[in-house]
C-alpha positions in Angstrom: -40.3 36.8 76.5 -40.3 32.9 75.9 -38.0 31.0 77.5 -37.7 28.5 74.4 -36.1 31.3 72.1 -33.6 32.2 74.7 -32.7 28.3 74.9 -32.5 28.0 71.1 -30.2 31.1 71.1 -28.1 29.6 73.8 -27.5 26.2 72.3 -27.1 27.6 68.8 -24.2 30.0 69.8 -22.6 28.4 72.3 -20.4 26.5 69.5 -19.7 29.5 67.4 -15.6 29.6 68.1 -15.2 26.2 68.0 -12.7 24.5 65.2 -12.1 21.1 64.2 -8.7 19.4 64.5 -6.8 16.9 62.4 -7.5 13.4 63.5 -10.2 10.6 62.5 -12.3 9.5 65.4 -11.6 6.1 66.6 -14.9 3.8 67.9 -14.2 4.9 71.3 -14.0 8.8 70.3 -17.4 8.2 68.6 -19.1 6.8 71.5 -17.7 9.6 73.8 -19.2 12.2 71.7 -21.6 14.9 73.3 -24.3 13.3 75.3 -27.5 15.4 74.7 -30.2 14.5 76.9 -34.0 15.2 75.7 -37.2 16.3 77.8 -38.1 12.5 78.2 -34.6 12.2 79.8 -33.4 9.7 77.0 -29.9 10.5 75.1 -30.7 12.5 71.7 -29.2 11.7 68.5 -27.1 14.8 67.8 -25.7 13.4 64.4 -28.8 14.8 62.5 -28.8 17.0 59.2 -31.2 19.2 60.3 -29.1 21.5 62.7 -32.3 22.7 64.9 -34.3 19.5 64.9 -32.8 18.6 68.4 -34.0 21.5 70.3 -37.9 20.6 69.5 -38.7 24.4 70.0 -42.0 24.2 68.5 -43.4 21.5 70.8 -44.9 19.6 68.0 -44.9 16.5 70.3 -46.4 18.5 73.2 -43.2 18.0 75.1 -42.5 19.6 78.5 -40.6 22.9 78.0 -39.9 23.5 81.2 -37.2 20.7 81.9 -33.5 22.1 81.8 -30.9 21.4 79.0 -27.8 19.1 80.0 -24.8 18.4 78.1 -21.9 16.2 79.2 -18.6 16.1 76.8 -15.2 14.1 77.5 -12.5 16.4 76.7 -9.7 14.4 75.2 -11.5 12.5 72.5 -13.4 15.4 71.4 -10.2 17.6 71.0 -8.8 14.7 68.9 -11.7 14.1 66.6 -11.7 15.4 63.2 -15.3 15.2 62.8 -16.1 17.1 66.0 -18.2 19.6 64.4 -20.5 17.2 62.9 -22.4 17.0 65.9 -22.4 20.8 66.4 -25.1 23.0 65.2 -23.5 25.7 62.9 -24.4 29.6 63.5 -27.2 30.6 61.2 -26.9 34.3 61.0 -30.4 34.6 59.8 -31.9 32.5 62.6 -29.8 34.7 65.2 -31.5 37.8 63.4 -34.8 36.3 63.8 -34.5 35.3 67.4 -32.9 38.9 68.4 -35.6 40.7 66.5 -38.7 39.2 67.8 -37.1 39.6 71.4 -36.6 43.4 70.4 -40.1 43.8 69.2 -41.5 42.7 72.2 -40.1 45.4 74.5 -42.0 48.1 75.8 -42.5 51.1 73.5 -41.2 49.5 70.5 -43.3 49.5 67.3 -41.0 48.3 64.5 -37.7 46.8 64.4 -34.9 45.4 61.8 -31.7 43.3 62.9 -28.8 42.4 60.6 -26.2 39.9 62.0 -22.9 39.5 60.5 -19.9 37.2 61.6 -19.1 39.8 64.2 -21.5 42.4 64.6 -25.1 43.0 65.2 -27.1 46.1 63.9 -30.4 46.9 65.4 -32.6 49.7 64.0 -36.0 50.2 65.6 -38.9 52.9 65.8 -40.0 53.6 69.4 -42.8 55.9 71.2 -40.6 55.9 74.2 -40.1 59.0 76.3 -36.8 58.0 77.5 -34.5 56.9 74.5 -31.6 56.1 76.7 -33.8 53.6 78.6 -35.1 52.1 75.2 -31.6 52.0 73.8 -29.9 50.2 76.8 -32.8 47.6 76.6 -32.4 46.8 73.1 -28.9 46.8 73.5 -28.8 44.4 76.0 -31.3 42.2 74.2 -29.0 41.8 71.4 -26.0 41.3 73.5 -27.7 38.4 75.4 -28.1 36.4 72.4 -24.5 36.4 70.3 -21.1 35.4 71.3 -19.5 37.6 73.7 -17.1 38.9 71.2 -19.7 40.4 68.9 -20.3 44.3 68.9 -24.1 45.4 69.1 -24.9 48.8 67.4 -28.5 50.4 67.6 -30.4 53.1 66.2 -33.8 54.7 67.1 -33.9 56.5 63.6 -36.5 54.7 61.9 -34.7 55.6 58.4 -31.9 53.3 59.5 -34.2 50.2 58.9 -34.3 50.5 55.4 -30.6 51.2 55.6 -29.8 48.0 57.1 -32.4 46.2 55.0 -30.1 46.9 51.9 -27.7 44.5 53.4 -29.8 41.5 53.7 -28.3 40.0 50.6 -24.8 40.4 51.6 -22.5 37.5 53.2 -19.3 37.4 55.2 -17.4 36.9 51.6 -19.0 39.7 50.0 -16.7 42.0 48.4 -15.8 45.5 50.4 -18.7 44.2 52.8 -16.5 45.8 56.0 -16.6 49.1 54.3 -19.9 49.1 52.9 -21.3 48.4 56.5 -19.0 51.1 58.0 -20.7 54.0 57.0 -24.2 52.8 58.5 -22.6 51.9 61.7 -21.1 55.4 62.1 -24.6 56.8 61.2 -26.0 54.4 64.1 -23.6 55.5 66.6 -25.3 58.9 66.5 -28.2 57.4 68.3 -28.0 56.3 72.2 -26.3 52.9 72.4 -27.1 51.9 75.8 -25.4 52.1 79.3 -21.9 50.8 79.5 -21.8 46.8 80.4 -19.2 47.2 83.2 -15.8 49.2 83.8 -14.1 48.0 80.9 -17.0 47.8 78.2 -19.0 50.3 76.5 -22.9 49.7 75.6 -21.7 48.2 72.4 -19.8 45.5 73.8 -16.3 47.0 72.9 -13.8 47.1 75.4 -12.0 50.3 76.6 -9.9 51.6 73.7 -10.6 48.8 71.5 -9.8 49.8 67.7 -11.3 47.6 65.1 -8.4 46.9 62.6 -10.3 47.7 59.4 -12.5 51.0 60.8 -12.4 53.6 63.4 -15.3 53.4 65.5 -14.0 54.0 68.7 -12.6 57.3 67.5 -15.6 58.2 65.7 -17.5 57.7 69.1 -15.0 60.1 70.7 -15.6 62.8 68.3 -19.3 62.4 68.6 -19.2 63.0 72.5 -16.9 66.0 72.0 -19.4 67.7 69.5 
């Protein structure tokens, strides 16, 4: 898998949970904004209107894509700056879905895949010719979890029909009426497929903490029922 895709995802998503404060920046604050160094070793202009231009992922200028990324911030000016978010790339759900899906479809035995990214969940449906459903599910799940912020939950299904199901939601947004209710039935259906191995002693394959209950749904209880059936 291309390292540039992972770099783009990390840069795009690390700022997803930041919020602005209530003060205008002073000249000193403007000087103390994030310093991001390009591949030529020179500081980059991060105050661009094109949120992904600074990443230069297409290597249009034949830059060395093997160079590390480096960022330095001074905390106090940043915290007190009303315009802090001007220099930060916002999360583009469509772009993140594209990154995840491109990585999933490159996994072994994956023939087709579709990915939907909301403000807190990732839904991945795929078609596979794998003889080991559990192994493939674990690979798909961890691919999704590796891209999004840690508070996200990832739900997957190896039922090809689910590809068309999640495609129906591509025109919805976080402000769409009853969006959580609409997605809920699809997520419950996806849980009938393998969801990957438990991440650790406190989190399941979906990235949910043990005993965690979604305030607007009952996914955890539904999963318990599925295990008991």
